MARBA-820324 format. One line per field, with one value per residue (C-alpha): residue number from 1; z, x, y; residue in one letter. Coordinates in pm, whole numbers. Example, Ala and Ser with C-alpha at 12.3 -4.5 7.8 and 13.67 -1.06 7.14 Angstrom:
BEGIN
nr [1, 2]
Z [780, 714]
X [1230, 1367]
Y [-450, -106]
rest [A, S]
***
This chain:
BEGIN
nr [1, 2, 3, 4, 5, 6, 7, 8, 9, 10, 11, 12, 13, 14, 15, 16, 17, 18, 19, 20, 21, 22, 23, 24, 25, 26, 27, 28, 29, 30, 31, 32, 33, 34, 35, 36, 37, 38, 39, 40, 41, 42, 43, 44, 45, 46, 47, 48, 49, 50, 51, 52, 53, 54, 55, 56, 57, 58, 59, 60, 61, 62, 63, 64, 65, 66, 67, 68, 69, 70, 71, 72, 73, 74, 75, 76, 77, 78, 79, 80, 81, 82, 83, 84, 85, 86, 87, 88, 89, 90, 91, 92, 93, 94, 95, 96, 97, 98, 99, 100, 101, 102, 103, 104, 105, 106, 107, 108, 109, 110, 111, 112, 113, 114, 115, 116, 117, 118, 119, 120, 121, 122, 123, 124, 125, 126, 127, 128, 129, 130, 131, 132, 133, 134, 135, 136, 137, 138, 139, 140, 141, 142, 143, 144, 145, 146, 147, 148, 149, 150, 151, 152, 153, 154, 155, 156, 157, 158, 159, 160, 161, 162, 163, 164, 165, 166, 167, 168, 169, 170, 171, 172, 173, 174, 175, 176, 177, 178, 179, 180, 181, 182, 183, 184, 185, 186, 187, 188, 189, 190, 191, 192, 193, 194, 195, 196, 197, 198, 199, 200, 201, 202, 203, 204, 205, 206, 207, 208, 209, 210, 211, 212, 213, 214, 215, 216, 217, 218, 219, 220, 221, 222, 223, 224, 225, 226, 227, 228, 229, 230, 231, 232, 233, 234, 235, 236, 237, 238, 239, 240, 241, 242, 243, 244, 245, 246, 247, 248, 249, 250, 251, 252, 253, 254, 255, 256, 257, 258, 259, 260, 261, 262, 263, 264, 265, 266, 267, 268, 269, 270, 271, 272, 273, 274, 275, 276, 277, 278, 279, 280, 281, 282, 283, 284, 285, 286, 287, 288, 289, 290, 291, 292]
Z [0, -92, 60, -149, -197, -511, -577, -679, -823, -598, -475, -208, -106, -127, 54, -148, -78, -361, -315, -597, -687, -686, -1039, -1352, -1303, -1408, -1387, -1144, -868, -704, -375, -299, 72, 271, 442, 745, 687, 657, 392, 672, 701, 351, 385, 469, 173, -58, 42, -18, -355, -461, -382, -648, -914, -892, -847, -577, -486, -173, -73, 183, 69, 143, 501, 627, 733, 606, 376, 663, 641, 711, 1025, 1391, 1475, 1122, 1230, 1014, 1148, 845, 607, 270, 99, -33, -207, -549, -417, -297, -647, -774, -523, -658, -1011, -908, -765, -1087, -1303, -1102, -1120, -1491, -1574, -1402, -1606, -1909, -2108, -1832, -1719, -1423, -1194, -909, -590, -418, -57, 27, -67, -286, -519, -512, -617, -946, -1100, -1060, -1205, -1513, -1626, -1662, -1988, -1782, -1586, -1704, -1432, -1079, -809, -546, -189, 61, -131, -156, -235, 126, 100, 456, 386, 229, 522, 739, 1007, 1309, 1125, 987, 1339, 1415, 1111, 1261, 1548, 1332, 1026, 1180, 1518, 1568, 1231, 1194, 1557, 1569, 1239, 1342, 1680, 1569, 1209, 1102, 1202, 1512, 1448, 1649, 1966, 1893, 1789, 1465, 1116, 1195, 1164, 837, 674, 715, 341, 303, 589, 492, 126, 229, 445, 139, -57, 214, 250, -124, -273, -573, -355, -528, -861, -695, -476, -742, -1050, -1420, -1437, -1184, -1377, -1694, -1513, -1395, -1745, -1886, -1699, -1945, -1788, -1619, -1255, -1023, -693, -378, -138, 204, 357, 717, 639, 937, 729, 369, 223, -107, -205, -148, -361, -642, -621, -638, -949, -1128, -1131, -1351, -1625, -1916, -1733, -1740, -1375, -1197, -835, -613, -255, -33, 293, 577, 512, 159, 315, 604, 865, 1120, 1013, 736, 791, 631, 717, 750, 394, 424, 755, 748, 867, 513, 343, 292, 113, 35, -77, -343, -470, -502, -686, -921, -1013, -1093, -1294, -1497, -1590, -1350, -1531, -1277, -1219, -1176, -832, -719]
X [0, 124, -5, 6, -168, -313, -466, -832, -1023, -999, -654, -775, -520, -679, -522, -512, -403, -313, -313, -125, -132, 187, 131, -58, -329, -683, -796, -861, -1117, -1182, -1371, -1601, -1671, -1988, -2067, -1840, -1645, -1267, -1075, -908, -1232, -1196, -827, -874, -1108, -885, -581, -770, -900, -546, -454, -708, -525, -691, -522, -737, -758, -922, -944, -1082, -1309, -1179, -1239, -1250, -1006, -653, -784, -868, -726, -357, -431, -363, -602, -744, -1021, -1333, -1479, -1525, -1389, -1562, -1669, -1990, -2099, -2009, -1655, -1662, -1761, -1453, -1242, -1394, -1306, -946, -912, -1057, -823, -522, -627, -708, -373, -191, -373, -526, -569, -744, -1107, -1181, -1474, -1625, -1724, -1956, -2062, -2372, -2275, -2004, -2277, -2473, -2197, -2103, -2409, -2238, -1898, -1766, -1547, -1792, -1620, -1329, -1555, -1665, -1919, -2044, -2092, -2316, -2329, -2595, -2685, -3020, -3157, -3143, -3487, -3610, -3948, -3763, -3526, -3545, -3818, -3594, -3395, -3709, -3839, -3529, -3561, -3758, -3510, -3202, -3272, -3489, -3320, -2980, -2818, -2920, -2834, -2502, -2370, -2465, -2294, -1976, -1933, -1929, -2116, -1942, -2054, -1778, -1888, -2252, -2179, -2367, -2215, -1880, -1728, -1841, -1790, -2089, -2152, -2154, -2397, -2645, -2648, -2698, -2989, -3152, -3104, -3253, -3561, -3637, -3840, -3603, -3294, -2993, -3169, -3472, -3266, -3017, -3239, -3198, -2817, -2800, -3059, -2856, -2539, -2697, -2836, -2480, -2402, -2426, -2205, -2366, -2469, -2516, -2677, -2689, -2972, -2884, -3196, -3097, -2971, -3058, -3044, -3146, -3446, -3499, -3741, -3466, -3225, -3479, -3535, -3162, -3100, -3402, -3194, -2939, -3200, -2976, -2770, -2835, -2913, -2962, -3073, -3017, -3123, -2844, -2942, -2712, -2819, -2678, -2336, -2379, -2363, -2607, -2574, -2445, -2619, -2531, -2160, -2084, -1998, -1638, -1558, -1307, -1564, -1706, -1381, -1482, -1816, -1919, -1586, -1533, -1883, -1807, -1486, -1668, -1915, -1627, -1447, -1762, -1799, -2094, -2301, -2515, -2415, -2666, -2528, -2596]
Y [0, 347, 671, 986, 1319, 1473, 1813, 1837, 2132, 2434, 2336, 2092, 1829, 1485, 1189, 865, 512, 278, -99, -269, -639, -841, -970, -873, -610, -696, -336, -52, -17, 320, 290, 581, 589, 653, 982, 1030, 705, 732, 542, 343, 147, 4, -89, -462, -511, -304, -509, -834, -711, -618, -978, -1081, -878, -536, -199, -39, 329, 468, 835, 1077, 1359, 1708, 1811, 1450, 1179, 1239, 1514, 1749, 2106, 2163, 2363, 2280, 2000, 1998, 2235, 2259, 2584, 2806, 2539, 2572, 2250, 2100, 1781, 1918, 1963, 1601, 1496, 1681, 1483, 1160, 1274, 1343, 991, 845, 1054, 935, 569, 588, 750, 462, 192, 366, 44, -150, -119, 107, 30, 227, 49, 292, 250, 456, 817, 667, 537, 865, 1105, 928, 1087, 1426, 1328, 1504, 1212, 919, 821, 686, 449, 103, 33, 97, -167, -9, -141, -25, 291, 463, 805, 924, 1087, 1073, 911, 618, 568, 256, 288, 355, 621, 782, 840, 1050, 1277, 1569, 1602, 1548, 1764, 2036, 2086, 1921, 1992, 2360, 2436, 2250, 2387, 2742, 2712, 2533, 2645, 2279, 1965, 1818, 1463, 1296, 1473, 1402, 1041, 1093, 1054, 1222, 1570, 1730, 2069, 2298, 2320, 1942, 1890, 2161, 2054, 1692, 1810, 1967, 1647, 1427, 1647, 1638, 1347, 1330, 1365, 1527, 1579, 1734, 1962, 2076, 2096, 2035, 2048, 1764, 1560, 1600, 1498, 1172, 1118, 1120, 798, 510, 245, -59, -37, -333, -230, -443, -369, -514, -666, -586, -233, -14, 307, 237, 52, -125, 150, 406, 204, 186, 562, 638, 435, 578, 897, 714, 720, 614, 353, -20, -97, -429, -440, -743, -811, -941, -1110, -1222, -1582, -1552, -1500, -1748, -1468, -1329, -966, -740, -405, -74, -85, -453, -557, -438, -605, -889, -1144, -1137, -1231, -1595, -1548, -1190, -1048, -1318, -1245, -874, -957, -1193, -920, -685, -953, -1021, -655, -618, -877, -1062, -1424, -1707, -1789, -1432]
rest [M, R, S, L, A, I, V, A, D, G, G, A, R, I, A, L, R, V, F, E, P, A, G, A, E, R, G, S, V, V, I, G, G, A, M, G, V, R, Q, D, Y, Y, A, P, F, A, Q, W, L, A, G, Q, G, W, R, V, T, T, F, D, Y, R, G, S, G, D, S, R, P, D, T, P, G, G, G, L, R, G, Y, R, A, D, L, F, D, W, A, R, D, Y, E, A, A, I, D, H, A, H, A, A, L, P, E, R, P, L, Y, L, L, G, H, S, L, G, A, Q, L, P, G, L, L, R, N, P, H, K, V, K, G, L, L, S, V, A, A, G, S, G, Y, W, R, E, N, A, P, K, L, K, R, M, V, P, Y, F, W, Y, L, L, V, P, L, A, T, R, L, F, G, Y, F, P, G, R, Q, L, R, K, V, G, D, L, P, K, G, V, M, L, Q, W, R, R, W, C, L, N, P, R, Y, S, V, G, A, E, G, E, H, A, R, L, A, Y, A, R, V, R, Y, P, V, L, A, L, S, I, T, D, D, E, L, M, T, R, Q, G, T, E, S, L, F, K, L, Y, E, N, A, S, C, E, L, H, D, L, A, P, A, D, C, S, V, R, R, I, G, H, F, G, A, F, R, S, E, H, Q, A, V, L, W, P, R, L, Q, Q, W, L, A, S, G, L, V, A, Q, E, T, A]
***
């Protein structure tokens, strides 16, 4: 594994990690992380996937993880960033990975937010496909029941008050999501309160951006996901109106485990069954297999 930094639009320094296979490279995989989840979390899976012949890139969005500002303590008060900026960070990681293996296919593996932002990328021509894990539109009425009950408190009280007081969202102190730039959190709030999520909140230019995606998408809806629902997953991929999308339910029993949940797919306990299945989907070009 190599750690390095690249510069994205706006001059933001983006921390990357590259996991390279020992032998011939089958292609590139860029892992787009979930909201508030550091790239560290995906390291065991990325290392394992590199062992299967893939060149894997992980990264932290600006203002998070190792891409926090170069100030004492990496403070976020007053730090300017929104979800469009995070899409630019995603693009920079894709550009770097594509330049390293321009003749090999490049796939995105998007976890939650990491499967939402590809609709806003300006370089979809460099991508051969998207494997989505535990991603949905985020629209609050399509959240899982327990999460939906928290929405009025979270979006209408906690988020506006906390971001106003601190100048960013202090998620680590509140034990919710993680520390996030103010612009990211307030834009995400608008998305989650709109029935058409990002496209509804941002308008026609966002719809056209999603419409430019024409690579295949294979989406996994986790049946015991505590945050997302199958309805939310269906709504998200309706936004990719010109892409060929397949949606599959994935239950813990399919992987011989008791639980997967929203965050579990990348834990090492799934190395024996689920990880090989994810790799097989990538190797097949995101064409569904009979055993899946």
